[in-house]
N, C-alpha and C positions, 0 to 999 in steps of 0.2 A: 293358737295362742301360746302353747308351750314352746313352739319353735321360735316365735318372736322373742320370748323371754330368754331363750338360749342365745340368740344372736345379740340380744342386749348386753349379755356378758362379754361378747367379743368387742362390742363398741366401747365398753368400759375399759377393757384391757388396752385397746388402741389409744384411747384418750390418755390413759396413764403413761403408756410408753412414749407418746408424743410429747407429753409434758416434760418427760425426762430426756428428750432428744438433745444431743450435743450439737444444737443448731436449731433451725426452724423447719418443721416437717408438716406436710399435708397429705391427706389420703382420701380417696373416694372409692367405695366398693358398690357394685351393682350385682344383685342376685339375678341371674338371667333366667331363672325358672319362675320366680314370683314377681320380679320387677321391683322388689324392695331395694332400697339403697340407703347408705349411711356414710358419713364422712366426718373428718376432723380437719379444720382449717382448709376446707375444700373450696372455698370461694376466694381465698387469697391467690394472688398472682405469683407464680413461681417461674424462675428460669428453668427450662426443661432440657437444655443441652440437645443431644442427638435424638431425643424422643420427638422433636419437632419434625423429624423426617416422616412420621406417620401422616400428618396433614399434607405434606408435600407429595407423598405416594398417592393418597386419595385424590389430590388435585391432578396429578399426572393421568390417572385413569379416567377422571372426569373429562379431561381434555380429549382423551382418546375416544370416549363414548360420544362426545360432541362432534367427532369427525375432524378434529383440528390437528391430530397427529396419529401416527401408527406406531404402536409400541414394538412392532417387529422391524421397524425401519432401522438401518445401520447408523451408528455414530462412530466417528473416528476420534480417539483420545490421544493427545500427544502432550509434549512437555509444557506447552503454554497453559494447559489445564491443571497442571499438578499443584496441589497444596499439601501441607503437612498434616500431622495428626494421624488418625486411624485410617486404615485402608491399604490397598495394594496397588492401585492404579498409579500412584506417585512413583512407584519403583519400576514401572515398565520403561525400559530403555529405548524402545522404538514405538512408533505409532501403532495403536491397536484398534481394530474395528469390532465393535460389539453392537448388539441390538439395544434399543432404548430400554427394553425390559431387562436385559442383562445388566445394564448400568443400574437400574432400580434395585435388582437383587443385591448387587454389591453395596449399594447405599444402605440397605437394611441389614443384611446378614453379616457384612464385615464393617458396617458403619463407615463406609468409604467416603471421606470428605471430598475427594476429587469428584467422585460420582455425584455426590449431593450438589456440589456447586454447578456441575454441568446441567443437572436437572432443574435447578433454580433458574438458570438462564433460559432453559427450554420452556418451562412452564410459566415462569414469571412470579415474582414475589407478590405483586398486587393481586394476581389471579388466585393464588393460594388463600390470601386473606379474604378476598371476595367470596370464595367457596365456603370458608368457615362462617362468614357473615350469613350466607344463604342457608346454612344449616342451623342457624341460631346459636352460634358459638363464637361471639365476637371477642372473647378473651384469649382465644388461641391466635397468636400473632407470629408470623415469620418476618423478622426484621433485619436479618443479616445473613450473609453467607458464612460457611464454616471457616474457621481460622481467621476471622476478621476481628482482631483485637481492638483496632481503632474504633470500629462500630460498637463493639461491646463496651468500651470505655466511655463512650458518649451516651450509653444507656439503651442502645438499640439491641437489646437481648431478645432471644426467641423464648416466648413465654406461654404459659397457660395456667388457669385454675384447674385443680384436679377434678372438680365436678364436671367441667366442660370436656376435659380429656376423656373422662369415663363415659360421657354421653357420646362422644365420637366413636369410641370402641363399641358401645352398646348398639349404636346405629349400624355399624359394620356387621355385627353379629346378626342383627334383625333384618339385614338386607334393605335398609331404609335410605341408603345414599344412592340415588338415581335408580338402581335396580340390583337384583340379586347377583348378576354377573359381575358388576363392578366390585361389589362387596367381597365376593368370593375371590376375585383376582387379587385384591389387596390382602385378604386374610391368608391366601395361599403363600404369599411372599413373607408375611409376618410370622407364619408358622414354621418356616424353614429353620433348622438348628442354627444357633448363634452362640458365640462365647466372647465375652461374658454375658450373662443375663441375670440381672439382680433378682428378678422375681423367681427364677428357677434355682438359684444357688442352693437353697436348703430344702427344696422339694424333691420327691422321688424322681429319678430320671425318666420313668415311663410316663409321667404326666405331660400331656401335650399342651403347649402354650403358644399363643400368637402374641408377639411382643416386640417392643423396641425400647431397649434401655438407652440411657444417656449419662454421660459423666463429664464434668469439668472440675477444675479446682474449686472445692467448697460446695459442689453441686452433684447430686445423683438423682436420677429419675427413671421410672419405668412405666410405660403404658402397656397393659397386658390383658388378655383374656385367658383364663385358666380353664381348660376344657375338660372338667370332670364329667363323667358319663351322665349323671342325673342332676348335678347341681353346678353347672358351669357358672363362672362369675367374672366380672371385670375387676381388675385391680390397677388403680393408678395412684402413684405415690411419688413425692418429690421431697428432697432435702436441700435447703439453701442455707447459706451462712454457716456452713459446718465448722465447728470448733475443733473437730478431730480429723484424723487422717483417713477415715473410712466411712463416708456418708453412704456409700453403696451397701456396706454391711448392715446399716440400719434399715435400708429399704428391704434387704433380704430378710431381716428379722421380722418386719411387719408382714411381709409376704407369707412367711412360715406361720405366723400367728393366724392370719386369715385362712390359710389352707387347712390348719388343724381343725377349725370349726366347720368349714365347708366339706371337708373329707368325711367328717362324722355325718353330716346331713346327707351326703352322697350315698352313704351305705346304711342309712337308717329309715325306718318307717316314720310316718308323721307323729307317732307317739314316742319316738326316740329309741325304739328297739332296733338293734343292729342285725341285719340278715345278709346272706351272701348276695353278691351282685346279680347273679343269674336269676335268683328268685325275685329280687326286687324289679328287675327289668321285665320279667315275664308276668308278674302279678301286681306289682306295686303301681303307685301313681307318680 
């Protein structure tokens, strides 16, 4: 009961910060130890920029598990695939052959837009959305390729409510999407280091995080699992309609606020006494 009261203080802080946000923000947090969850504006639909690449990655491995493609198969990338924005493939002067999984790593860890569009063509936009429907996440929608401003202008934005984004990340952690192998394959890629990462900006560098940040003009987002030893948690946050120049900075601030509370729980007994981690792991619950 005292722990619930402690976390209620975090909820109040988040509500206050989001009321003062220089734009519209939403957040959903899942305590992966207890299953408790809380959020603010978490059922609103937000543009999520490159964080939509997480559902695409999940769908890629779902297709592989169904035997419809082999992630070790080669793909040749050339200039007809190139699009602007983030990533490195657009700068390759000659055709390059990589495995499908290599392309997926570039999509997540360098947020490569050329890689993303190749995988959208390979997996299929409708397929991604059907997979999200099948998981009970109909608010997560892939509606356009990267760097398609015409589609964005007509309202075909890539979107998600933060509650559903957090549920997708929780299901990955729990191994509930098809099987443990699929979930571990996705999380392995999401855990590789990336820069920038809004959720990680203000956290200690030794904290392991599986995440995919996103950014567009007026938009910042991050889908993440923060892997504390005893109290891992899901953090999904988005800012839209930003009035300022740094919506990603606001996501980073909320991430730090959540981390402050969960890092205390990570190193404390159920009565709130702090002990060294070795003792807690050996004798605690």
